[in-house]
Backbone as a chain_set.jsonl record, in Angstrom:
{"seq": "DEEHMKFWMNALEDLVLQQLEREKDLLINAPGERFERVLKRSPKLFQEVPNKYIANYLRMSPETLSRLKKS", "coords": {"N": [[-10.231, -41.616, -5.254], [-11.162, -40.758, -8.828], [-11.607, -37.462, -8.925], [-9.769, -36.554, -6.51], [-7.606, -37.439, -7.782], [-7.22, -35.721, -10.113], [-7.343, -33.159, -9.197], [-5.227, -32.857, -7.49], [-3.105, -33.444, -9.733], [-3.835, -31.081, -10.743], [-2.835, -29.585, -8.868], [0.29, -30.046, -8.789], [0.825, -29.601, -11.663], [0.708, -26.67, -11.553], [2.646, -25.8, -9.556], [4.69, -26.65, -11.029], [4.639, -25.118, -13.337], [5.006, -22.712, -11.835], [7.746, -23.205, -11.108], [9.098, -22.996, -13.72], [8.394, -20.383, -14.213], [9.728, -19.066, -12.577], [12.399, -19.931, -12.819], [12.882, -18.477, -15.574], [12.866, -16.145, -14.646], [15.071, -15.583, -13.424], [16.727, -16.386, -15.128], [17.164, -14.128, -16.871], [19.06, -11.631, -17.613], [19.282, -9.08, -16.754], [18.669, -6.233, -14.132], [16.267, -4.737, -14.548], [14.581, -6.094, -16.495], [14.073, -8.371, -15.061], [12.642, -7.07, -12.856], [10.177, -6.213, -14.068], [9.214, -8.5, -15.441], [8.07, -9.638, -13.124], [6.935, -7.713, -12.006], [4.719, -7.395, -13.846], [3.375, -9.87, -13.749], [2.64, -10.344, -11.488], [1.347, -8.108, -9.996], [0.534, -7.489, -7.165], [2.45, -8.375, -5.541], [3.792, -6.65, -4.933], [2.694, -4.711, -3.135], [2.146, -6.443, -1.042], [4.748, -7.883, 0.151], [7.226, -7.335, 1.637], [9.79, -4.761, 0.553], [12.717, -6.031, 0.731], [12.825, -8.705, 0.558], [11.784, -9.513, -2.15], [13.844, -8.013, -3.427], [15.919, -9.506, -2.96], [14.813, -12.214, -4.065], [14.551, -11.184, -6.68], [17.373, -10.897, -7.297], [18.863, -8.642, -6.653], [19.88, -5.605, -5.163], [18.363, -3.914, -2.568], [18.108, -1.17, -2.739], [18.523, -0.879, -5.498], [16.311, -2.074, -6.607], [14.607, -0.339, -5.478], [15.185, 2.027, -6.613], [14.397, 1.16, -9.466], [11.369, 0.812, -9.351], [10.691, 3.52, -8.488], [10.946, 4.45, -11.222]], "CA": [[-10.973, -41.632, -6.86], [-10.709, -39.751, -9.924], [-11.668, -36.514, -8.678], [-8.708, -36.42, -5.638], [-6.511, -37.241, -8.803], [-7.257, -34.646, -10.784], [-7.068, -31.771, -8.054], [-3.264, -33.388, -7.411], [-2.36, -33.465, -11.02], [-3.533, -29.584, -11.184], [-1.76, -28.538, -7.931], [1.229, -30.112, -9.107], [0.687, -28.777, -12.855], [0.587, -25.258, -10.699], [3.444, -25.849, -8.954], [5.593, -27.02, -11.757], [4.309, -23.701, -14.114], [5.487, -22.068, -11.077], [9.165, -23.018, -11.1], [9.521, -22.727, -14.573], [8.553, -18.85, -14.281], [10.943, -18.385, -11.408], [14.061, -20.118, -13.542], [13.01, -17.703, -16.409], [13.211, -14.83, -13.883], [16.402, -16.174, -12.893], [17.863, -16.447, -16.54], [17.626, -13.194, -17.187], [20.568, -10.938, -16.644], [19.115, -7.424, -16.834], [17.591, -6.48, -13.303], [15.027, -4.116, -15.015], [13.855, -6.758, -17.167], [13.762, -9.321, -14.22], [11.632, -6.428, -12.047], [9.059, -6.101, -15.514], [8.42, -9.612, -15.402], [7.574, -9.975, -11.624], [6.078, -6.895, -11.917], [3.793, -7.831, -15.087], [3.438, -11.148, -13.373], [2.237, -10.309, -9.691], [1.767, -6.626, -9.188], [0.062, -7.472, -5.84], [3.577, -8.747, -4.536], [4.654, -5.58, -4.359], [1.995, -4.322, -2.275], [2.411, -7.509, 0.039], [5.976, -8.613, 0.277], [8.977, -6.001, 1.891], [11.214, -4.659, -0.738], [14.106, -6.331, 0.994], [12.391, -10.034, 0.067], [11.398, -9.065, -3.265], [15.28, -7.751, -4.188], [16.621, -10.768, -3.148], [13.894, -12.88, -4.869], [15.321, -11.101, -8.162], [19.122, -11.511, -7.368], [19.566, -7.361, -6.657], [20.247, -5.026, -4.107], [16.899, -3.172, -2.055], [18.347, -0.085, -3.334], [18.338, -1.169, -6.995], [14.947, -2.525, -6.546], [13.917, 0.823, -5.123], [15.092, 2.828, -8.239], [13.739, 0.544, -10.536], [10.061, 1.387, -8.503], [10.634, 4.873, -9.148], [11.395, 5.077, -12.529]], "C": [[-10.767, -40.607, -7.917], [-10.556, -38.011, -9.445], [-10.982, -35.996, -8.033], [-7.636, -36.224, -7.195], [-6.507, -36.129, -9.505], [-7.046, -33.404, -9.84], [-5.753, -31.715, -7.781], [-2.98, -32.927, -8.433], [-2.815, -31.685, -11.001], [-2.35, -29.144, -10.192], [-0.359, -28.511, -8.542], [1.523, -29.501, -10.528], [1.147, -27.195, -12.291], [2.09, -25.477, -10.277], [5.201, -26.086, -10.044], [5.82, -25.466, -13.135], [5.158, -22.528, -13.438], [6.898, -22.035, -10.817], [9.495, -22.771, -12.433], [9.591, -21.085, -14.856], [9.482, -18.449, -13.424], [12.418, -18.757, -11.905], [13.989, -19.31, -14.667], [13.49, -16.464, -15.658], [14.481, -14.727, -13.491], [17.636, -16.039, -13.635], [18.293, -15.012, -16.89], [18.22, -11.925, -16.353], [20.295, -9.337, -16.426], [18.161, -7.166, -15.613], [16.26, -5.934, -13.793], [13.953, -5.095, -15.712], [13.286, -7.992, -15.978], [12.566, -8.795, -13.672], [10.502, -6.124, -12.995], [8.598, -7.154, -15.197], [7.531, -10.045, -14.351], [6.741, -9.212, -11.523], [4.256, -7.027, -12.849], [2.925, -8.707, -14.449], [2.264, -11.062, -12.027], [2.552, -8.999, -9.499], [1.491, -6.461, -7.919], [0.669, -7.812, -5.152], [4.092, -8.001, -4.223], [4.027, -4.567, -3.473], [2.119, -5.239, -0.8], [3.204, -7.71, 0.719], [7.14, -7.275, 0.862], [9.891, -6.212, 0.568], [12.251, -5.414, -0.399], [14.128, -7.753, 0.503], [12.113, -9.734, -1.244], [12.575, -8.936, -4.007], [16.008, -9.245, -4.215], [15.826, -11.828, -3.703], [14.92, -12.547, -6.394], [16.923, -10.759, -8.265], [19.453, -9.503, -7.474], [19.578, -6.591, -5.208], [18.779, -4.311, -3.62], [17.046, -1.892, -2.754], [18.002, -0.083, -4.767], [16.933, -1.215, -7.368], [14.313, -1.117, -6.315], [13.949, 2.234, -6.075], [14.255, 2.349, -9.425], [11.915, 1.144, -10.612], [9.777, 2.68, -8.999], [10.558, 5.311, -10.221], [9.958, 4.626, -13.841]], "O": [[-10.118, -39.594, -7.654], [-9.498, -37.405, -9.614], [-10.944, -34.795, -8.302], [-7.089, -35.188, -7.572], [-5.46, -35.492, -9.392], [-6.167, -32.671, -10.294], [-5.127, -30.656, -7.814], [-2.492, -31.801, -8.337], [-1.863, -30.974, -11.322], [-1.298, -28.576, -10.487], [0.217, -27.459, -8.818], [2.557, -28.834, -10.573], [2.109, -26.69, -12.869], [2.778, -25.089, -11.22], [6.36, -25.764, -9.781], [6.865, -25.023, -13.612], [5.796, -21.663, -14.039], [7.38, -21.005, -10.345], [10.529, -22.103, -12.411], [10.489, -20.538, -15.496], [10.047, -17.372, -13.619], [13.424, -18.135, -11.562], [15.129, -19.191, -15.116], [14.461, -15.828, -16.067], [14.93, -13.615, -13.214], [18.805, -15.79, -13.341], [19.453, -14.691, -17.148], [18.059, -11.44, -15.233], [21.125, -8.557, -15.959], [17.022, -7.625, -15.684], [15.219, -6.535, -13.528], [12.737, -4.969, -15.566], [12.145, -8.443, -16.078], [11.525, -9.449, -13.733], [9.628, -5.578, -12.322], [7.513, -7.104, -14.617], [6.482, -10.666, -14.528], [5.676, -9.579, -11.026], [3.107, -6.797, -12.472], [1.722, -8.45, -14.503], [1.253, -11.742, -11.849], [3.611, -8.599, -9.015], [1.985, -5.501, -7.329], [0.242, -7.87, -3.999], [4.924, -8.128, -3.324], [4.703, -3.625, -3.059], [2.17, -4.728, 0.319], [2.948, -7.808, 1.919], [7.674, -6.444, 0.128], [10.397, -7.132, -0.075], [12.971, -5.591, -1.382], [15.188, -8.182, 0.049], [13.333, -9.838, -1.378], [12.653, -9.514, -5.091], [16.478, -9.884, -5.156], [16.648, -12.734, -3.845], [15.696, -13.303, -6.979], [17.496, -10.402, -9.295], [20.233, -9.1, -8.337], [19.226, -7.205, -4.2], [18.0, -4.189, -4.566], [16.068, -1.505, -3.393], [17.186, 0.738, -5.185], [16.432, -0.538, -8.266], [13.417, -0.811, -7.102], [13.118, 3.132, -6.216], [13.582, 3.059, -10.171], [11.364, 1.696, -11.564], [8.852, 2.96, -9.762], [10.159, 6.458, -10.422], [10.046, 5.007, -15.009]]}, "num_chains": 1, "name": "protein.A"}
């Protein structure tokens, strides 16, 4: 029915927007800029996900992420 269609269209739209943000994150060359973008968009992520996974997502070493978090 129409309600289910709206639900799935909204879910699909959210997934596409998340993918676009991820692609933007990967196109930024400077590690500090990638860090700032993700921090601004998802600050809670840094409290819930281990640094090694965030660093991997941001294409940087855990040590670089640690330095950026301290500065």
